[in-house]
C-alpha positions in Angstrom: -64.8 4.6 88.5 -64.5 1.3 86.7 -64.8 3.1 83.3 -62.2 5.6 84.5 -59.9 2.9 85.6 -60.2 1.1 82.3 -59.4 4.2 80.3 -56.4 4.9 82.6 -55.0 1.4 82.0 -55.6 1.6 78.3 -53.8 5.1 78.2 -50.8 3.7 80.1 -50.6 0.8 77.8 -50.6 3.0 74.7 -47.9 5.3 76.3 -45.7 2.3 77.0 -46.0 1.0 73.4 -45.1 4.5 72.1 -42.1 4.7 74.4 -40.8 1.3 73.2 -41.0 2.4 69.5 -39.1 5.7 70.0 -35.5 4.2 69.7 -36.4 2.5 66.4 -37.4 5.8 64.9 -33.7 7.1 65.0 -34.6 10.3 67.0 -31.5 11.0 69.0 -31.3 14.8 68.9 -28.3 15.0 66.5 -30.1 16.3 63.5 -30.5 13.0 61.7 -26.9 11.8 62.2 -26.6 8.0 62.1 -26.7 6.8 65.7 -24.0 4.3 64.8 -21.4 7.1 64.1 -21.3 9.6 66.9 -20.0 13.1 66.0 -16.2 13.1 66.3 -15.9 9.3 66.1 -13.3 7.9 63.6 -16.0 6.5 61.4 -17.8 9.9 61.2 -14.6 11.8 60.7 -13.2 9.6 58.0 -16.5 9.5 56.2 -16.7 13.3 56.2 -13.2 13.6 54.9 -13.7 11.1 52.1 -16.9 12.8 51.0 -15.1 16.2 51.0 -12.2 15.1 48.9 -14.3 12.8 46.6 -11.2 10.5 46.4 -9.9 8.6 49.4 -6.4 8.5 47.7 -6.2 12.1 46.8 -3.5 14.2 48.6 -3.3 17.9 48.9 -1.0 19.7 46.6 1.4 22.3 48.0 -0.2 25.7 48.6 0.5 28.2 45.8 2.2 31.5 46.5 -0.4 34.3 47.2 -1.6 35.8 44.0 -0.3 33.1 41.7 -1.9 30.0 40.2 -0.5 26.6 40.8 0.4 24.9 37.5 -1.1 21.5 38.3 -1.2 18.9 41.0 1.4 16.2 40.7 0.5 13.3 38.6 0.8 9.8 40.1 0.8 11.3 43.7 2.3 9.0 46.2 4.7 7.1 43.9 8.5 7.6 44.0 10.4 8.0 40.8 9.5 8.0 37.1 6.0 6.7 36.3 5.4 4.8 33.1 2.6 5.9 30.8 2.2 9.5 31.9 2.8 12.4 29.5 6.0 14.5 29.4 4.2 17.5 30.8 2.9 15.4 33.8 6.3 14.0 34.4 7.7 17.6 34.4 5.1 18.7 36.9 6.1 15.8 39.2 9.8 16.8 38.9 8.9 20.5 39.5 7.0 19.6 42.7 9.8 17.4 43.9 12.2 20.3 43.5 9.7 22.6 45.3 9.5 20.3 48.3 13.2 19.4 48.2 12.1 15.7 47.8 15.4 14.5 46.4 14.3 10.8 46.4 11.5 11.6 44.1 13.7 13.9 42.0 16.5 11.3 41.7 14.0 8.7 40.6 13.3 10.7 37.4 17.0 10.9 36.4 17.6 9.1 33.1 19.0 5.6 33.9 21.6 5.8 31.0 22.2 9.4 30.2 22.0 10.9 33.7 21.0 14.5 34.2 22.9 17.7 33.1 22.9 20.9 35.2 23.8 24.3 33.8 23.3 27.9 35.0 22.6 29.3 31.6 20.5 28.4 28.5 23.7 28.8 26.4 25.3 25.5 27.5 28.9 24.6 27.3 28.6 20.8 27.6 32.3 20.4 28.6 31.8 22.6 31.6 28.4 21.3 32.6 27.9 19.2 35.7 26.4 15.8 34.8 25.4 13.1 37.3 24.4 9.5 36.6 21.4 7.9 38.1 22.1 7.2 41.8 25.1 9.5 41.9 23.3 12.8 42.5 24.9 14.7 45.5 22.8 15.3 48.6 21.8 18.8 49.8 24.1 18.2 52.8 27.1 17.5 50.6 29.8 20.1 51.4 31.9 19.7 48.2 32.0 22.8 46.0 31.7 21.9 42.3 32.1 23.7 39.0 28.7 24.0 37.3 29.6 26.1 34.2 29.1 29.8 33.4 25.9 31.7 34.2 24.1 34.1 31.8 26.1 37.0 33.1 29.4 35.2 32.2 30.3 34.3 35.8 31.9 30.9 36.5 29.8 29.1 39.1 31.4 27.0 41.7 29.2 26.1 44.6 28.0 23.2 46.8 24.9 21.4 45.6 22.8 23.1 48.3 23.9 26.6 47.3 23.6 25.8 43.6 20.0 24.5 44.3 19.1 27.8 46.0 20.6 30.1 43.4 20.3 28.2 40.1 17.6 25.6 40.4 14.7 26.6 42.7 15.5 30.3 43.3 11.8 31.2 42.6 8.5 29.4 43.2 8.3 28.0 39.7 5.3 25.8 40.5 3.2 29.0 40.5 4.4 30.8 37.4 1.8 31.8 34.9 3.8 31.3 31.7 5.2 27.9 30.7 6.9 27.3 27.3 6.7 23.9 25.8 9.7 23.2 23.5 10.4 26.9 23.4 12.1 29.4 25.7 10.2 32.5 26.8 13.1 34.6 28.1 15.0 37.3 26.3 18.0 34.9 25.8 16.1 32.4 23.8 18.0 33.1 20.6 21.3 32.3 22.4 20.1 29.0 23.7 21.4 25.7 22.3 19.1 23.4 24.3 17.2 22.1 21.2 20.6 21.3 19.5 22.0 19.4 22.5 18.8 17.6 23.2 17.3 16.9 19.7 15.0 14.1 20.9 13.8 15.8 24.1 10.8 17.7 25.2 11.6 20.6 27.4 9.5 22.9 29.6 10.4 26.5 30.5 8.9 27.7 33.7 9.2 31.4 33.2 9.1 34.0 36.0 9.2 37.8 35.5 8.7 40.7 37.8 9.5 44.2 36.7 12.6 44.1 34.6 13.9 40.9 36.3 13.2 37.5 34.8 14.3 33.9 35.3 13.6 30.5 33.8 13.8 26.9 35.1 14.0 24.6 32.1 13.3 20.9 32.6 14.5 18.6 29.8 12.9 15.2 29.4 13.6 12.3 27.1 11.5 9.2 26.4 12.8 5.7 27.1 10.3 2.9 26.5 7.0 4.2 27.9 8.6 6.5 30.5 9.8 10.1 30.4 13.1 10.7 32.3 14.9 13.9 33.2 18.1 14.6 31.2 18.6 18.3 31.9 18.0 21.0 34.5 18.8 24.4 33.0 18.6 27.8 34.7 18.6 31.2 33.0 18.1 34.7 34.3 18.7 38.4 33.7 17.1 41.8 33.4 15.2 43.2 30.4 
């Protein structure tokens, strides 16, 4: 009996030591998850989100239209207005996404501080009939005043509120998902009638070209360099049927 009792005491002591060591081994039944970050806790959730994006400052770009490719995510995401040091094409993408999201604060921040921005509903521009707005003077989408914007590619005089002009002659298509982009060249059938290069000789312009069947349209963004920053000086629309 004494031998049995001795072995029992020794067994109990070993079991007690083993039990005391279990918490230090990290075994908590959660598949190896850190015990300091329970599933669903802010620390665990934030850590997973950061690991998934790979960049804690990255933000999601707008979802592209089904079947189309997004041109590019906006450069300088999170900043309002023109960004120094980025390329003309990156600045154009920022402006395009601002138009897509109707972010007029971002859009207005890109307007050229001295030349303003010219709007016209055709690639054949009559500068005397165009609507030009200086920086800080851009109408809001809630402005009810009907303005003359010029003549469209069908020869129709356009007089609309800014909101209606925006819908019909600026972002009438999802240009952020087009597959064809012309840099310093127009892609539409009216390219030979355009005077964009003549009116903006020092500019870089980008033609976001959309076509479906016989119908086509273009949103052309014209940018000019000032210092180390690209600013918007023209928003041109063109459209027709082939």
